[in-house]
C-alpha positions in Angstrom: -1.1 -63.8 38.6 3.0 -63.1 37.8 5.2 -63.0 40.7 5.2 -60.6 42.6 1.6 -60.8 43.2 2.8 -64.3 44.8 4.6 -62.3 47.6 1.6 -60.9 48.7 -1.3 -62.4 48.4 -3.1 -60.9 51.4 -3.2 -57.3 53.3 -1.6 -58.5 56.6 1.4 -59.2 54.2 2.4 -56.3 53.7 1.7 -55.6 57.0 4.1 -58.1 58.6 6.5 -57.4 55.8 6.3 -53.6 56.7 7.2 -54.3 60.1 10.6 -56.5 59.6 11.6 -53.3 57.5 11.0 -50.3 59.3 12.5 -49.6 62.5 11.3 -49.3 65.6 11.1 -45.4 65.4 9.2 -45.2 62.1 7.4 -48.4 62.8 5.7 -46.5 65.9 5.3 -43.4 64.0 3.4 -44.9 61.1 1.1 -47.2 63.9 1.2 -44.8 66.8 -1.7 -42.3 68.3 -2.1 -39.2 70.7 -1.5 -40.1 74.3 -4.2 -43.4 75.2 -5.1 -43.9 72.5 -8.0 -44.1 72.6 -9.0 -42.5 69.5 -7.4 -45.2 67.7 -8.2 -47.5 69.1 -11.9 -46.1 68.1 -12.0 -46.0 64.9 -11.4 -49.5 64.9 -14.1 -50.2 67.0 -16.9 -48.4 65.3 -15.8 -50.3 62.5 -16.0 -53.5 63.8 -19.6 -52.2 64.6 -21.1 -53.0 61.7 -22.4 -55.4 60.5 -24.1 -56.0 57.3 -27.1 -57.3 56.1 -26.8 -58.6 52.9 -29.8 -59.5 50.3 -29.9 -62.4 48.3 -30.8 -63.9 43.9 -29.4 -60.6 42.8 -27.9 -60.5 39.2 -24.0 -60.2 40.4 -21.8 -61.3 37.5 -21.0 -58.0 36.4 -19.5 -55.3 39.2 -18.5 -51.9 38.8 -16.9 -50.1 41.7 -15.7 -47.6 40.2 -16.1 -43.6 42.1 -15.2 -40.4 41.9 -13.7 -37.2 43.0 -14.0 -33.7 42.3 -14.5 -35.1 38.6 -12.2 -37.9 37.9 -12.9 -40.8 37.2 -11.4 -43.4 40.0 -10.7 -47.6 39.1 -12.3 -47.6 43.4 -13.5 -44.5 45.4 -10.4 -44.8 47.1 -8.0 -41.7 48.5 -4.3 -42.1 49.4 -4.8 -39.9 52.2 -2.1 -37.6 52.9 1.0 -38.7 55.4 3.6 -36.7 56.6 7.5 -37.7 56.7 6.8 -40.1 53.9 10.4 -40.2 53.0 11.5 -41.1 56.6 9.4 -45.2 55.5 10.1 -45.4 51.6 12.4 -43.8 49.0 11.0 -41.6 47.1 8.5 -39.8 49.5 5.5 -38.4 47.8 6.6 -40.1 44.5 6.0 -43.0 44.9 1.5 -43.3 46.5 1.0 -40.6 43.3 3.4 -42.9 40.8 1.4 -45.9 42.4 -2.1 -43.8 42.2 -1.8 -43.5 38.7 -0.2 -46.9 37.8 -3.4 -48.1 40.0 -6.4 -45.6 39.0 -6.9 -44.1 42.8 -5.7 -41.2 43.5 -3.3 -39.3 46.2 -3.0 -36.6 48.5 0.0 -35.1 49.1 1.3 -34.2 52.2 2.7 -30.5 52.7 5.4 -32.3 54.7 6.7 -34.2 52.4 9.3 -34.1 50.0 9.3 -33.8 47.7 7.7 -30.9 47.6 4.7 -30.3 45.2 6.9 -29.0 42.3 8.7 -32.6 42.1 6.2 -33.9 42.7 3.5 -33.0 39.8 7.0 -32.8 37.2 7.5 -36.9 37.8 3.7 -37.7 37.3 1.5 -36.1 35.5 -2.0 -37.6 36.5 -4.9 -36.3 39.2 -3.7 -35.4 42.7 -4.4 -32.7 45.5 -1.9 -31.3 47.3 -2.8 -30.8 50.8 -1.4 -27.8 53.3 -0.5 -27.8 56.6 -0.3 -23.5 57.9 2.6 -22.7 58.3 2.9 -19.3 57.7 1.2 -15.9 56.6 -1.4 -14.8 54.4 1.0 -14.7 51.6 2.5 -18.2 52.3 -1.0 -20.2 52.0 -1.7 -18.2 49.1 1.9 -19.2 47.4 1.4 -22.2 48.0 -2.2 -22.8 46.2 -1.5 -21.0 42.8 1.8 -22.8 43.4 -0.6 -25.8 43.3 -2.7 -23.8 40.1 0.4 -23.8 38.6 1.1 -27.2 38.6 -1.9 -28.7 37.4 -3.4 -29.6 40.8 -7.6 -31.5 40.7 -7.7 -29.8 43.9 -6.5 -28.0 47.7 -7.3 -29.0 50.9 -6.6 -27.5 54.1 -5.8 -29.6 57.2 -7.5 -27.8 60.2 -7.0 -30.4 63.4 -3.1 -29.7 63.6 -3.9 -25.7 65.9 -2.2 -28.3 68.0 0.9 -31.2 67.9 -0.6 -34.2 69.4 1.2 -35.4 72.3 1.8 -38.6 70.3 4.2 -40.8 73.0 5.9 -43.5 71.8 7.5 -40.8 69.8 7.4 -38.9 72.5 8.7 -41.7 74.6 11.7 -41.9 72.0 12.5 -38.9 71.8 11.6 -39.3 68.4 11.2 -36.8 65.6 10.7 -37.4 62.3 12.5 -35.5 59.3 9.9 -32.8 58.7 8.9 -32.2 63.1 12.7 -31.3 63.3 12.4 -28.1 61.0 8.7 -27.6 62.2 8.6 -23.7 62.5 5.4 -21.4 62.5 2.9 -23.3 64.3 1.7 -19.6 65.7 -0.3 -19.6 62.3 -2.5 -22.7 62.0 -3.7 -21.3 65.3 -4.8 -18.6 64.2 -6.2 -20.2 61.2 -10.1 -19.4 60.5 -13.0 -19.3 58.6 -12.5 -15.7 57.8 -9.6 -17.0 55.7 -11.2 -19.7 54.0 -13.8 -17.6 52.8 -10.8 -14.7 51.5 -9.1 -17.6 49.9 -11.7 -19.5 48.5 -13.1 -16.2 46.6 -9.6 -15.3 45.5 -8.6 -19.1 44.1 -10.0 -20.9 41.5 -9.7 -24.3 42.9 -11.2 -27.0 44.5 -11.0 -26.9 47.6 -11.2 -29.2 50.9 -11.2 -28.9 54.5 -9.7 -32.0 56.4 -10.5 -32.9 60.3 -14.7 -32.8 60.4 -16.1 -34.2 63.0 -19.1 -32.9 63.5 -22.7 -31.9 61.9 -21.7 -27.9 62.5 -18.3 -27.7 60.9 -20.0 -29.5 58.5 -22.4 -27.3 57.8 -19.7 -24.3 58.8 -18.1 -25.6 55.5 -20.8 -25.9 52.7 -21.6 -22.6 53.9 -18.0 -21.0 52.6 -17.6 -23.3 49.6 -15.9 -26.2 50.4 -16.3 -28.5 47.7 -14.9 -31.3 49.4 -15.3 -32.3 53.7 -13.4 -34.7 54.4 -14.5 -36.5 58.1 -11.1 -37.0 59.4 -9.6 -37.6 63.0 -6.4 -37.8 61.8 -6.0 -41.0 62.8 -6.2 -41.2 66.6 -2.7 -38.5 66.4 -4.7 -35.1 67.6 -7.0 -34.9 70.2 -7.4 -38.2 72.3 -11.2 -39.8 73.3 -12.2 -38.1 70.5 -14.7 -40.4 68.6 -14.1 -43.0 66.2 -14.3 -42.0 62.7 -17.8 -44.0 61.3 -19.4 -43.2 64.6 -19.2 -39.7 63.3 -19.7 -40.5 59.4 -23.7 -40.1 59.4 -24.8 -36.7 61.1 -22.0 -35.2 58.8 -23.6 -36.8 55.2 -27.1 -35.4 57.1 -25.7 -32.1 57.2 -23.9 -31.7 54.3 -27.0 -33.1 52.1 -25.6 -33.5 48.4 -24.0 -30.5 48.6 -20.3 -31.3 48.0 -18.6 -34.3 48.1 -17.7 -36.5 51.3 -14.3 -37.9 52.0 -13.9 -40.1 54.4 -11.0 -41.6 57.1 -10.2 -43.5 59.9 -9.1 -46.8 60.2 -9.8 -47.6 57.5 -7.2 -51.7 56.4 -9.8 -53.4 54.0 -12.4 -54.0 51.0 -15.6 -54.3 54.8 -14.6 -50.9 56.0 -14.6 -49.3 52.4 -18.3 -50.4 51.6 -19.1 -49.8 55.1 -18.1 -45.7 55.0 -19.0 -46.2 51.5 -22.4 -47.3 53.0 -22.5 -44.7 55.4 -22.4 -42.2 52.4 -19.3 -41.2 52.2 -18.3 -40.4 48.5 -14.5 -41.6 48.5 -12.2 -43.7 51.4 -9.4 -42.5 52.5 -6.4 -44.8 53.3 -3.7 -43.4 55.8 -1.7 -46.0 57.6 -2.6 -49.8 55.1 -0.7 -47.1 52.4 1.9 -46.6 54.6 2.3 -50.3 55.5 1.9 -51.0 52.1 5.0 -48.5 50.8 7.3 -49.5 53.8 6.9 -52.8 52.7 7.6 -53.1 48.7 7.4 -48.9 47.9 5.4 -48.2 44.6 4.8 -51.7 43.5 3.3 -52.5 47.4 1.0 -49.8 47.0 -0.7 -50.9 44.0 -0.8 -54.4 45.3 -2.5 -53.0 48.6 -5.6 -51.3 45.9 -5.0 -54.2 43.9 -6.2 -56.5 47.3 -8.3 -54.1 48.9 -10.4 -54.4 45.3 -11.1 -58.0 45.5 -12.1 -57.2 48.8 -14.4 -54.7 47.5 -16.2 -56.5 44.8 -16.5 -60.1 46.7 -18.0 -58.1 49.6 -20.6 -56.5 47.5 -21.6 -59.0 45.3 -22.3 -60.9 48.8 -24.0 -58.3 49.6 -26.4 -58.7 46.4 -25.7 -54.9 44.8 -24.0 -53.5 42.1 -22.5 -49.9 42.3 -22.1 -47.8 45.4 -24.8 -46.5 44.1 -27.4 -48.9 44.7 -25.7 -49.6 48.5 -26.9 -47.8 51.5 -27.8 -47.5 55.7 -30.2 -50.6 55.1 -27.3 -52.3 54.2 -25.8 -52.9 58.0 -26.3 -52.9 61.5 -25.2 -52.7 64.7 -23.7 -54.8 66.7 -21.3 -55.3 69.7 -17.4 -55.2 68.2 -16.2 -59.1 68.6 -13.1 -58.4 70.2 -9.9 -55.4 71.0 -9.0 -53.0 68.8 -5.6 -52.6 67.3 -4.7 -50.7 64.3 -4.2 -54.4 63.5 -7.1 -56.2 65.4 -7.5 -55.9 61.1 -5.7 -58.6 60.0 -6.0 -61.2 63.2 -3.7 -63.8 60.9 -1.4 -61.7 62.9 -1.5 -63.1 65.4 -1.1 -66.5 65.0 1.6 -66.4 63.0 1.1 -66.7 59.2 
């Protein structure tokens, strides 16, 4: 173990360093949610309301924690989820997680509100990655972004569709704080008009795997399949959009049942630990997205921080799989889970209780 590994041995140390380095506005932007932050809290509560049912006396000497997405093998079935305005709290912006994903063997989905943009990130990192778009212009605007992503070798293209109105994030509003991308935002009416017929026409025209992000019901998951999406991304935007929504893990099972293996399922929503990854995979996710945890790691120590976060997450995941008595995710299912009441209050950082004790 090298000297950098000794600096961060547990995930909460990355969170602690990030809070020390970030300004209060940047910290609140990263950690906050919409209005009462009820959806944000329910994401964590949903994860904490599931316990494990371990099996014993299995041969778990060799555990494979790998996965895949859109035909790309992953060392760990983890997607570095798109985060807007990364450039506001880590030097290098959108290049940083893409380099970290390449270094570790995960995948990054680049947000269209990150700088540098898709061309610069593609030039900086020759490694599979996905581009995510907020619709901020007309059909020509959308088609231009899809073609540019194809031309620059992106593995897939993702439409985020839960932003028809920008969530009222009161931590930011109370401080009159806007990120760099928010200060220059325009064209939000185009997102409001974007609909399933647009998805159909774009799917028919372009040859690149497409994902819809922001699915929260079985009905919309079914429509995503009907309209030819290769990926269904189960997400409530980290609790940053619609307040009083369900916790992410609460909706995953119904969407898995609706998709029935016809598309790959990406899940995010409050994921902070290896146990969270394993729970989502047991319920049928193909890949698990990490957003705030990625942001904390990048704010703490840039590319190295994100790689270290993935290494620790992998160690946690492998340990959980061993203790459950399984050697690979394909052997895991909902029979390894059991519903329980959560043990305490839920916040994004309640996954790291030692922070409250000063560690």
